[in-house]
VOBA-1610 file (N, C-alpha, C; in pm, whole numbers, padded with zeros to 5 digits, always signed):
BEGIN
Met-01851+02760-04043Met-01746+02723-03888Met-01833+02834-03811Asn-01833+02764-03661Asn-01891+02845-03589Asn-01806+02828-03458Leu-01794+02948-03328Leu-01714+02916-03223Leu-01745+02791-03192Lys-01857+02762-03133Lys-01934+02678-03035Lys-01857+02531-03092Asp-01844+02495-03200Asp-01798+02361-03264Asp-01657+02356-03188Ile-01575+02489-03249Ile-01436+02481-03224Ile-01419+02458-03049Val-01486+02521-02981Val-01476+02513-02834Val-01504+02386-02797Asn-01613+02328-02865Asn-01662+02217-02775Asn-01600+02087-02798Ala-01507+02077-02904Ala-01395+01952-02954Ala-01331+01950-02836Phe-01340+01795-02847Phe-01212+01721-02784Phe-01067+01742-02761Gly-00975+01808-02676Gly-00824+01794-02708Gly-00751+01894-02611Val-00714+01746-02538Val-00642+01783-02407Val-00506+01772-02442Ala-00413+01834-02423Ala-00273+01828-02467Ala-00214+01703-02453Gly-00178+01698-02596Gly-00122+01591-02661Gly-00216+01478-02664Phe-00375+01527-02673Phe-00476+01450-02729Phe-00511+01517-02807Glu-00480+01571-02889Glu-00554+01669-02998Glu-00651+01631-03133Asp-00674+01505-03101Asp-00678+01452-03256Asp-00830+01499-03303Asp-00935+01498-03190Asp-01065+01552-03229Asp-01080+01680-03310Ile-01001+01800-03221Ile-00990+01919-03267Ile-00898+01939-03374Arg-00835+01866-03403Arg-00697+01878-03523Arg-00804+01833-03629Ala-00901+01737-03669Ala-00944+01697-03767Ala-01024+01805-03773Ile-01135+01894-03711Ile-01205+02002-03724Ile-01102+02091-03809Val-00998+02105-03736Val-00921+02239-03801Val-00875+02220-03940Arg-00839+02106-03963Arg-00796+02029-04072Arg-00897+02066-04162Glu-00981+02030-04136Glu-01124+02037-04260Glu-01160+02180-04288Glu-01171+02233-04180Glu-01161+02398-04192Glu-01079+02494-04282Met-00960+02454-04244Met-00815+02552-04326Met-00845+02446-04488Glu-00876+02347-04475Glu-00849+02325-04623Glu-00958+02350-04741Lys-01053+02432-04688Lys-01179+02546-04747Lys-01085+02639-04809His-00999+02661-04778His-00928+02836-04768His-00768+02828-04830Ala-00716+02773-04763Ala-00552+02748-04782Ala-00503+02670-04909Asp-00414+02726-04940Asp-00352+02658-05088Asp-00290+02538-05050Glu-00261+02485-04898Glu-00200+02388-04895Glu-00221+02358-04732Val-00260+02241-04674Val-00226+02214-04550Val-00172+02118-04521Leu-00108+02042-04415Leu-00036+01982-04367Leu-00021+01958-04219Val+00003+01811-04157Val+00018+01800-04015Val+00158+01753-03976Asp+00235+01828-03889Asp+00359+01753-03917Asp+00371+01656-03808Arg+00483+01622-03754Arg+00545+01515-03678Arg+00422+01521-03577Leu+00436+01588-03487Leu+00413+01650-03354Leu+00228+01668-03338Gly+00198+01677-03440Gly+00032+01677-03461Gly-00008+01830-03480Asn+00066+01927-03548Asn+00032+02056-03567Asn-00018+02087-03673Val-00156+02188-03715Val-00205+02187-03804Val-00140+02304-03867Ile-00119+02277-03978Ile-00050+02419-04062Ile-00122+02436-04221Gly-00201+02578-04190Gly-00257+02580-04363Gly-00159+02698-04413Val-00136+02707-04547Val-00073+02784-04618Val-00143+02861-04732Lys-00136+02999-04664Lys-00154+03074-04819Lys-00052+03168-04857Lys-00002+03130-04975Lys+00081+03170-05075Lys+00048+03323-05090Gly+00195+03379-05093Gly+00156+03531-05132Gly+00322+03574-05191Gly+00372+03678-05150Gly+00513+03719-05143Gly+00591+03667-05039Lys+00734+03704-05046Lys+00864+03620-05028Lys+00880+03643-04877Arg+00828+03720-04796Arg+00837+03758-04653Arg+00715+03640-04603Lys+00787+03523-04534Lys+00670+03422-04503Lys+00670+03462-04339Val+00527+03457-04305Val+00476+03502-04196Val+00405+03385-04130Met+00420+03383-03986Met+00355+03267-03921Met+00291+03300-03798Ile+00135+03264-03798Ile+00059+03323-03708Ile+00024+03163-03621Ala+00041+03168-03501Ala-00019+03081-03433Ala-00119+03071-03293Ala-00166+02982-03304Ala-00308+02971-03155Ala-00322+02817-03158His-00295+02797-02992His-00260+02660-03003His-00437+02623-02929Met-00432+02470-03022Met-00560+02420-03025Met-00579+02327-02887Asp-00478+02303-02812Asp-00497+02212-02710Asp-00563+02294-02612Gln-00616+02193-02502Gln-00720+02220-02384Gln-00641+02154-02278Ile-00652+02213-02150Ile-00616+02158-02006Ile-00696+02053-01940Gly-00703+01958-01888Gly-00725+01856-01864Gly-00681+01759-01755Phe-00679+01652-01771Phe-00649+01560-01676Phe-00634+01390-01721Met-00521+01306-01606Met-00493+01166-01677Met-00538+01082-01572Val-00599+00975-01620Val-00666+00936-01529Val-00509+00788-01509Lys-00467+00793-01347Lys-00349+00720-01285Lys-00404+00634-01220Gly-00552+00590-01176Gly-00522+00492-01083Gly-00690+00467-01041Ile-00734+00347-01008Ile-00889+00366-00995Ile-00882+00308-00842Thr-00953+00327-00786Thr-00987+00290-00632Thr-01067+00169-00629Asp-01080+00083-00481Asp-01131-00031-00476Asp-01282-00032-00480Asp-01332+00076-00439Asp-01488+00151-00446Asp-01506+00221-00611Gly-01436+00193-00697Gly-01401+00265-00849Gly-01419+00412-00865Tyr-01368+00445-00754Tyr-01343+00610-00824Tyr-01220+00605-00891Leu-01210+00694-00961Leu-01098+00753-01057Leu-00992+00842-00970Leu-00845+00819-00952Leu-00736+00919-00949Leu-00726+00974-01063Ile-00670+01089-01054Ile-00641+01208-01175Ile-00530+01255-01137Ser-00425+01283-01214Ser-00304+01394-01236Ser-00360+01536-01359Pro-00281+01603-01334Pro-00313+01732-01404Pro-00252+01730-01516Ile-00322+01739-01635Ile-00233+01829-01735Ile-00258+01933-01773Gly-00158+02036-01773Gly-00164+02207-01779Gly-00174+02219-01679Gly-00222+02376-01673Gly-00244+02445-01545Gly-00375+02419-01514Val-00475+02310-01443Val-00540+02288-01340Val-00548+02304-01199His-00658+02396-01127His-00656+02453-01039His-00781+02356-00982Thr-00722+02272-00891Thr-00812+02189-00797Thr-00942+02232-00754Asn-00939+02372-00718Asn-01037+02432-00666Asn-01160+02438-00815Val-01090+02434-00896Val-01210+02462-01005Val-01259+02342-01065Leu-01144+02236-01048Leu-01243+02087-01100Leu-01363+02063-00990Arg-01332+02119-00831Arg-01439+02045-00746Arg-01599+02112-00806Ser-01665+02020-00774Ser-01830+01985-00820Ser-01832+02037-00971Ser-01774+01964-01068Ser-01764+02003-01174Ser-01818+01848-01269Val-01847+01874-01372Val-01908+01749-01458Val-01766+01729-01561Val-01715+01645-01579Val-01629+01607-01676Val-01619+01485-01780Arg-01552+01494-01869Arg-01576+01388-01963Arg-01452+01308-01976Ile-01452+01177-02017Ile-01319+01134-02039Ile-01331+01053-02151Lys-01211+01066-02253Lys-01225+00989-02340Lys-01191+00894-02330Thr-01221+00737-02395Thr-01182+00648-02374Thr-01139+00546-02488Glu-01136+00399-02529Glu-01125+00360-02657Glu-01274+00316-02695Asn-01335+00350-02625Asn-01503+00325-02665Asn-01580+00450-02661Gly-01538+00539-02664Gly-01608+00697-02680Gly-01603+00767-02542Phe-01700+00846-02541Phe-01670+00950-02402Phe-01744+00885-02275Ile-01699+00885-02166Ile-01770+00868-02036Ile-01791+00993-01947Tyr-01884+00974-01869Tyr-01886+01127-01794Tyr-01911+01054-01692Gly-01858+01159-01569Gly-01810+01166-01417Gly-01831+01296-01345Val-01869+01315-01227Val-01865+01430-01166Val-01701+01427-01054Ile-01698+01532-01038Ile-01548+01555-00900Ile-01668+01602-00814Gly-01731+01511-00668Gly-01788+01587-00592Gly-01760+01648-00488Glu-01827+01735-00402Glu-01808+01759-00316Glu-01886+01721-00176Lys-01773+01759-00063Lys-01870+01730+00051Lys-01970+01823+00063Pro-02107+01785+00122Pro-02227+01877+00169Pro-02164+01967+00301Pro-02225+02037+00297Pro-02182+02171+00427Pro-02215+02085+00524His-02364+02022+00522His-02401+01971+00659His-02311+01852+00712Leu-02180+01793+00682Leu-02115+01681+00698Leu-01988+01785+00748Gly-01991+01909+00762Gly-01878+01975+00827Gly-01807+02075+00668Lys-01712+02122+00712Lys-01627+02205+00693Lys-01550+02126+00549Glu-01562+02135+00408Glu-01475+02083+00328Glu-01333+02168+00340Lys-01194+02122+00319Lys-01084+02167+00292Lys-01084+02282+00193Lys-01021+02419+00247Lys-01008+02499+00137Lys-00976+02523-00018Asn-00805+02426-00026Asn-00768+02393-00077Asn-00717+02253-00072Val-00755+02144-00181Val-00717+02024-00153Val-00626+01996-00304Glu-00548+01883-00271Glu-00411+01833-00351Glu-00537+01740-00452Phe-00421+01737-00588Phe-00494+01667-00713Phe-00510+01491-00621Lys-00434+01447-00533Lys-00447+01354-00498Lys-00568+01323-00410Asp-00624+01437-00388Asp-00750+01406-00283Asp-00865+01395-00364Leu-00853+01472-00508Leu-00971+01455-00578Leu-00985+01327-00643Arg-01166+01249-00635Arg-01194+01163-00678Arg-01278+01164-00822Val-01262+01139-00915Val-01418+01136-01014Val-01471+00988-00997Asp-01599+01060-00980Asp-01733+00923-00968Asp-01778+00942-01078Ile-01775+00816-01141Ile-01821+00758-01275Ile-01958+00651-01259Gly-02009+00679-01108Gly-02147+00611-01133Gly-02140+00455-01107Val-02025+00405-01059Val-01969+00241-01061Val-01961+00229-00894Asp-01958+00105-00848Asp-01899+00046-00709Asp-01823-00006-00714Ser-01740-00025-00811Ser-01623-00123-00791Ser-01496-00098-00881Lys-01379-00136-00811Lys-01273-00109-00935Lys-01285-00222-01073Glu-01357-00346-01037Glu-01357-00417-01137Glu-01478-00358-01241Glu-01604-00295-01205Glu-01678-00243-01298Glu-01629-00105-01386Ala-01545-00037-01263Ala-01496+00136-01352Ala-01373+00043-01500Glu-01327-00049-01432Glu-01230-00079-01525Glu-01295-00158-01675Lys-01415-00181-01682Lys-01505-00205-01804Lys-01514-00110-01889His-01476+00021-01804His-01537+00175-01868His-01422+00262-01884Val-01318+00234-01814Val-01193+00337-01862Val-01038+00242-01807Ser-00958+00329-01869Ser-00845+00260-01865Ser-00734+00348-01771Ile-00640+00318-01722Ile-00511+00404-01666Ile-00458+00509-01804Gly-00449+00617-01825Gly-00401+00657-01883Gly-00476+00764-01974Asp-00597+00717-01983Asp-00733+00784-02028Asp-00759+00924-01971Val-00772+00994-02081Val-00763+01162-02053Val-00901+01213-02032Gly-00920+01355-01974Gly-01035+01388-01943Gly-01061+01517-01947Ser-01165+01617-01964Ser-01171+01733-01903Ser-01292+01794-01876Phe-01315+01932-01891Phe-01464+01975-01848Phe-01528+01893-01895Glu-01647+01866-01903Glu-01766+01876-01962Glu-01801+01977-02087Pro-01811+01988-02206Pro-01837+02101-02290Pro-01945+02182-02280Met-01933+02311-02223Met-02054+02428-02207Met-02016+02526-02298Tyr-02122+02592-02328Tyr-02115+02733-02456Tyr-02272+02789-02456Met-02207+02940-02375Met-02314+03025-02362Met-02308+03169-02398Glu-02386+03210-02511Glu-02377+03356-02559Glu-02481+03440-02466Met-02435+03562-02420Met-02481+03647-02320Met-02516+03766-02467Glu-02540+03860-02399Glu-02622+03969-02522Glu-02452+04041-02602Lys-02346+04026-02501Lys-02245+04100-02536Lys-02080+04021-02511Arg-02135+03895-02415Arg-02040+03813-02384Arg-02065+03648-02447Ile-01916+03585-02429Ile-01953+03453-02453Ile-01912+03367-02343Val-01970+03265-02307Val-01903+03190-02186Val-01894+03073-02237Ala-01803+02982-02182Ala-01757+02821-02217Ala-01615+02798-02185Asn-01613+02700-02167Asn-01462+02637-02149Asn-01380+02615-02267Ser-01279+02601-02258Ser-01141+02613-02340Ser-01170+02685-02414Leu-01212+02813-02400Leu-01195+02945-02448Leu-01024+02993-02490Asp-00963+02966-02377Asp-00819+02964-02403Asp-00792+02799-02480Asp-00735+02809-02588Asp-00729+02929-02700Asp-00792+02867-02822Arg-00909+02801-02815Arg-00958+02766-02932Arg-01050+02914-02987Val-01081+02998-02901Val-01111+03170-02942Val-01014+03160-03015Gly-00872+03153-03014Gly-00752+03219-03056Gly-00732+03090-03219Val-00785+03003-03210Val-00811+02907-03313Val-00878+02939-03428Tyr-01042+02978-03382Tyr-01140+03093-03419Tyr-01084+03175-03529Thr-01005+03247-03454Thr-00970+03389-03517Thr-00853+03363-03623Ile-00746+03273-03597Ile-00700+03273-03752Ile-00743+03173-03844Ile-00822+03130-03836Ile-00926+03021-03932Ile-00996+03128-04036Lys-01077+03259-03920Lys-01186+03346-03975Lys-01046+03443-04043Leu-00950+03470-03986Leu-00808+03543-04086Leu-00800+03509-04162Met-00800+03343-04210Met-00753+03272-04357Met-00854+03284-04468Glu-00971+03312-04356Glu-01084+03290-04519Glu-01088+03457-04563Glu-01045+03528-04499Glu-01093+03711-04497Glu-00959+03746-04589Ile-00799+03687-04529Ile-00690+03773-04569Ile-00669+03805-04711Glu-00575+03874-04755Glu-00569+03957-04841Glu-00390+04006-04814Ser-00289+03943-04842Ser-00184+03979-04749Ser-00072+03997-04884Asp+00051+04075-04882Asp+00166+04082-04939Asp+00288+03993-04923Ser+00218+03853-04806Ser+00315+03782-04793Ser+00294+03647-04769Thr+00371+03561-04769Thr+00303+03389-04762Thr+00255+03372-04628Ile+00144+03361-04570Ile+00104+03350-04432Ile+00108+03176-04394Tyr+00172+03117-04263Tyr+00129+03010-04244Tyr+00040+03021-04125Phe-00066+02941-04130Phe-00176+02994-04027Phe-00111+02836-03924Val-00094+02851-03784Val-00075+02717-03762Val-00132+02700-03597Ala-00250+02572-03604Ala-00292+02554-03504Ala-00173+02450-03402Thr-00108+02499-03303Thr-00018+02421-03185Thr-00046+02383-03130Val+00010+02229-03112Val-00047+02117-02984Val+00049+02136-02862Gln-00032+02106-02764Gln+00088+02115-02613Gln+00123+02225-02586Glu+00051+02338-02607Glu+00079+02440-02592Glu+00087+02450-02388Glu+00021+02425-02323Glu-00040+02412-02179Glu+00050+02312-02163Val+00117+02224-02174Val+00251+02154-02121Val+00392+02207-02199Gly+00369+02343-02207Gly+00562+02335-02246Gly+00551+02422-02384Leu+00442+02492-02467Leu+00460+02548-02609Leu+00539+02419-02684Lys+00505+02297-02674Lys+00561+02222-02730Lys+00537+02241-02914Gly+00432+02213-02940Gly+00417+02246-03090Gly+00448+02405-03161Ala+00444+02487-03098Ala+00540+02592-03119Ala+00663+02602-03154Arg+00727+02540-03087Arg+00864+02509-03079Arg+00878+02452-03190Thr+00803+02321-03245Thr+00875+02213-03353Thr+00820+02295-03486Ser+00708+02337-03483Ser+00666+02448-03628Ser+00727+02534-03672Ser+00759+02614-03561Ser+00849+02722-03579Ser+01004+02725-03648Tyr+01068+02582-03596Tyr+01176+02536-03632Tyr+01157+02505-03782Gly+01051+02405-03811Gly+01031+02354-03943Gly+01021+02482-04052Ile+00918+02584-04023Ile+00837+02679-04119Ile+00976+02781-04101Tyr+01051+02831-03999Tyr+01148+02912-04032Tyr+01070+03041-04075Pro+00972+03094-04007Pro+00936+03239-04062Pro+01056+03338-04055Asp+00967+03438-04124Asp+01095+03565-04063Asp+00979+03649-03969Val+00897+03626-03959Val+00817+03716-03885Val+00684+03544-03807Gly+00642+03581-03662Gly+00592+03501-03583Gly+00506+03571-03507Ile+00358+03580-03536Ile+00269+03613-03436Ile+00191+03503-03368Ala+00185+03510-03201Ala+00056+03443-03159Ala-00033+03520-03096Val-00153+03412-03138Val-00274+03458-03101Val-00379+03351-02978Asp-00355+03475-02848Asp-00407+03387-02733Asp-00480+03480-02659Val-00552+03440-02527Val-00618+03519-02459Val-00548+03554-02351Thr-00537+03658-02272Thr-00505+03723-02183Thr-00602+03753-02071His-00556+03794-01955His-00677+03798-01819His-00677+03930-01876Ala-00843+03966-01831Ala-00901+04068-01825Ala-00979+04053-01635Thr-00975+04223-01635Thr-01060+04258-01486Thr-01173+04173-01449Met-01169+04121-01371Met-01264+04004-01239Met-01296+04048-01148Pro-01399+04032-01071Pro-01413+04044-00913Pro-01271+03995-00778His-01290+04038-00761His-01167+04014-00623His-01019+03997-00680Val-00990+04046-00779Val-00864+04082-00862Val-00827+04199-00832Ser-00737+04301-00815Ser-00700+04443-00813Ser-00715+04491-00970Lys-00705+04582-01032Lys-00710+04653-01123Lys-00546+04677-01160Glu-00477+04715-01068Glu-00344+04716-01053Glu-00289+04623-01105Asp-00320+04480-01068Asp-00304+04367-01102Asp-00302+04307-01235Val-00435+04337-01282Val-00494+04302-01372Val-00597+04421-01529Pro-00515+04526-01546Pro-00550+04623-01609Pro-00630+04589-01750Ile-00638+04455-01817Ile-00703+04489-01929Ile-00847+04424-01862Glu-00911+04521-01964Glu-01091+04487-01998Glu-01145+04455-02088Leu-01227+04387-02052Leu-01337+04362-02142Leu-01419+04407-02235Gly-01440+04430-02396Gly-01502+04545-02451Gly-01422+04642-02465Lys-01294+04658-02461Lys-01213+04766-02448Lys-01125+04727-02593Gly-01110+04602-02668Gly-01030+04595-02781Gly-00932+04516-02774Pro-00897+04477-02909Pro-00766+04348-02889Pro-00652+04407-02779Val-00573+04305-02721Val-00421+04352-02640Val-00331+04364-02751Ile-00221+04431-02726Ile-00115+04421-02831Ile-00001+04413-02721Gly+00115+04329-02711Gly+00178+04334-02605Gly+00300+04412-02609Val+00354+04407-02579Val+00496+04503-02558Val+00599+04426-02443Gly+00720+04392-02509Gly+00791+04366-02433Gly+00969+04307-02467Ser+01023+04219-02403Ser+01111+04155-02528Ser+01084+04058-02592Val+00936+03978-02590Val+00864+03906-02712Val+00867+03962-02824Ser+00831+04052-02829Ser+00728+04189-02938Ser+00877+04251-02976His+00875+04236-03114His+00969+04311-03183His+00961+04457-03220Pro+01009+04550-03151Pro+00983+04701-03138Pro+00881+04761-03301Lys+00921+04677-03405Lys+00902+04704-03545Lys+00745+04675-03588Leu+00744+04578-03505Leu+00626+04499-03552Leu+00503+04549-03466Tyr+00572+04579-03310Tyr+00504+04645-03210Tyr+00389+04749-03300Arg+00490+04837-03313Arg+00465+04964-03367Arg+00369+04996-03513His+00350+04858-03572His+00325+04839-03688His+00186+04841-03630Phe+00169+04730-03561Phe-00010+04681-03508Phe-00057+04827-03450Leu-00010+04897-03387Leu-00011+04989-03296Leu-00107+05118-03434Lys-00022+05137-03536Lys-00052+05206-03614Lys-00176+05185-03700Val-00154+05032-03747Val-00284+04987-03800Val-00432+04991-03715Ala-00407+04994-03604Ala-00511+05029-03505Ala-00549+05158-03515Lys-00468+05241-03500Lys-00506+05405-03482Lys-00574+05439-03659Glu-00506+05343-03762Glu-00580+05433-03880Glu-00681+05400-03905Lys-00732+05252-03843Lys-00838+05215-03878Lys-00956+05214-03763Asn-00902+05283-03689Asn-01045+05324-03584Asn-01046+05190-03513Ile-00953+05075-03490Ile-00996+04988-03395Ile-00963+05014-03246Pro-01058+04998-03170Pro-00992+05000-03014Pro-00913+04897-02978Tyr-00803+04931-02900Tyr-00652+04832-02856Tyr-00683+04884-02724Gln-00565+04761-02652Gln-00541+04788-02527Gln-00384+04787-02561Ile-00294+04804-02436Ile-00103+04751-02464Ile-00136+04697-02314Glu-00047+04569-02333Glu-00024+04512-02217Glu+00125+04437-02224Ala+00188+04520-02098Ala+00321+04499-02116Ala+00392+04360-02056Asn+00492+04343-02121Asn+00513+04174-02090Asn+00672+04180-02092Pro+00690+04211-01980Pro+00883+04256-01937Pro+00934+04148-02010Ser+00938+04063-01942Ser+01041+03914-01968Ser+01000+03799-02062Tyr+00864+03787-02075Tyr+00780+03665-02150Tyr+00632+03703-02154Ser+00571+03623-02249Ser+00423+03672-02290Ser+00333+03554-02214Gly+00406+03429-02207Gly+00305+03290-02188Gly+00228+03253-02248Thr+00268+03292-02417Thr+00218+03259-02496Thr+00335+03149-02593Asp+00281+03112-02721Asp+00347+03055-02807Asp+00447+03143-02851Ala+00436+03271-02856Ala+00561+03383-02911Ala+00692+03322-02852Asp+00670+03321-02669Asp+00806+03303-02622Asp+00861+03204-02678Ile+00850+03099-02746Ile+00930+02977-02793Ile+00985+03011-02941Ile+00868+03063-03038Ile+00861+03109-03157Ile+01021+03209-03169Gln+01013+03286-03104Gln+01113+03394-03105Gln+01230+03333-03120Leu+01283+03208-03068Leu+01386+03126-03034Leu+01430+03023-03170Ala+01332+03051-03250Ala+01338+02960-03367Ala+01488+02974-03433Arg+01562+02849-03437Arg+01687+02898-03520Arg+01746+02997-03413Asp+01782+03109-03539Asp+01866+03205-03513Asp+01799+03331-03492Gly+01649+03318-03478Gly+01546+03423-03401Gly+01463+03444-03504Ile+01356+03486-03442Ile+01265+03525-03532Ile+01186+03652-03469Ala+01134+03718-03567Ala+01065+03866-03498Ala+00919+03837-03478Thr+00894+03850-03373Thr+00766+03803-03303Thr+00689+03878-03263Gly+00554+03894-03242Gly+00480+03993-03186Gly+00365+03886-03082Val+00273+03957-03038Val+00128+03880-02954Val+00054+04004-02976Ile-00075+03909-03013Ile-00211+04013-03027Ile-00325+03912-02899Ser-00364+03949-02803Ser-00439+03900-02722Ser-00554+03930-02705Ile-00692+03823-02678Ile-00794+03859-02671Ile-00864+03862-02497Pro-00885+03977-02437Pro-00918+03953-02315Pro-00993+03848-02236Glu-00992+03787-02162Glu-01054+03674-02146Glu-01034+03684-01941Arg-01196+03666-01933Arg-01185+03611-01761Arg-01202+03481-01703Tyr-01143+03466-01608Tyr-01147+03308-01528Tyr-01099+03213-01629Met-00989+03226-01699Met-00863+03139-01773Met-00886+03042-01697His-00847+02957-01764His-00867+02753-01733His-00950+02737-01638Ser-01084+02818-01622Ser-01183+02740-01578Ser-01273+02686-01627Gly-01403+02647-01600Gly-01489+02585-01678Gly-01604+02749-01751Val-01572+02844-01691Val-01643+02944-01709Val-01571+03078-01793Glu-01466+03039-01864Glu-01409+03170-01890Glu-01490+03239-02027Met-01482+03342-02009Met-01564+03492-02071Met-01437+03570-02144Ile-01539+03568-02252Ile-01440+03658-02343Ile-01604+03777-02386Asp-01571+03916-02480Asp-01637+04005-02554Asp-01697+03992-02665Lys-01784+03998-02711Lys-01781+03967-02849Lys-01720+04065-02968Lys-01743+04154-02910Lys-01679+04301-02979Lys-01523+04276-02999Asp-01448+04227-02861Asp-01315+04208-02859Asp-01278+04118-02959Leu-01343+04002-02987Leu-01321+03894-03116Leu-01323+03960-03200Glu-01424+04057-03274Glu-01415+04072-03388Glu-01338+04236-03413Asn-01310+04262-03321Asn-01225+04374-03324Asn-01052+04295-03359Thr-01011+04171-03294Thr-00921+04138-03280Thr-00877+04081-03457Ile-00986+04002-03526Ile-00979+03945-03614Ile-00953+04089-03729Ser-01018+04174-03693Ser-01025+04336-03765Ser-00871+04355-03826Leu-00775+04375-03711Leu-00645+04410-03643Leu-00579+04326-03707Leu-00621+04212-03750Leu-00461+04099-03771Leu-00533+04091-03950Lys-00627+04137-03991Lys-00661+04120-04131Lys-00607+04282-04221His-00578+04386-04093His-00553+04485-04180His-00404+04491-04157Ala-00351+04478-04019Ala-00194+04456-04020Ala-00161+04362-04132Phe-00230+04230-04158Phe-00089+04152-04225Phe-00132+04207-04381Glu-00246+04266-04442Glu-00233+04324-04550Glu-00073+04362-04607Lys-00014+04446-04534Lys+00127+04462-04602Lys+00245+04448-04478Ile+00222+04312-04420Ile+00321+04340-04371Ile+00468+04283-04388Gly+00451+04247-04490Gly+00603+04210-04609Gly+00645+04360-04603Glu+00630+04478-04582Glu+00644+04629-04619Glu+00746+04645-04467Val+00701+04602-04305Val+00705+04633-04209Val+00935+04592-04253Asn+00986+04706-04191Asn+01166+04678-04203Asn+01166+04636-04074Leu+01214+04487-04069Leu+01279+04449-03952Leu+01387+04438-03912Ser+01487+04509-03979Ser+01624+04518-04003Ser+01724+04630-03856Trp+01728+04602-03747Trp+01783+04679-03649Trp+01885+04851-03688
//
């Protein structure tokens, strides 16, 4: 398994078939049991002690749906998840159809022809698939087909740049953890669906599993140009991020801190006073409540075609989770 294959697999929220097949195949190499629930979450189980621990990362990506075709063959689209129009402009996209992928571009007016609007609405975007009429376009694409960025993956000396690192890097993390883990608890590794459109997969899987502990692995914003460090204090290369706040059980939070310090794993702390924006927000509310925590990987340029992470942060996130899960069954969760 490699990160590139995980990142490049198609899987817009609600249409995760391709990435689900890859995740299922990888989990079956290491888990005692693998199942796919009715909503499409992939759940791999490694049996251990009495305590049930769920670790979740979402496998869906942001994208768009074809909602119409103009008379001259351009596609009209609507967003799936948090997609900004400025990010899609001047990008290459792929659309999954009944007959495979087709490719198109969301073009931009050249500066020679006057200034383009600084911000445009989705209704203003057009996908050009290289045809001249609605009749031609309908031979290739149908209303309801979905698409996203054309995949790209690039490794720098210290960094990785790709689209859909949110949250395929989390999926990669839990699979690597599954390969290496030794735990005193029974661990449920869950690649969730439809996080980008309302945390739906986490809601149903946590209800079905009903774990004692639920940990979400996701990405979080890291410092980047034109963004104040006061607004985004997390940095690339400084280690995994341990969330603190209402969604993080204080005893789990302290457990992760203790492990990081004992194992000399660099870490950062992120304040999540009300919610974390991850699957943990909904896992916490399953049935009569779950003790939850959030571990995040710093990322620049989230929800764009050029998301960036640091290789060391990824390695240290896997290491932190591996050591923290060894004796997570001993954490006293009573108040």
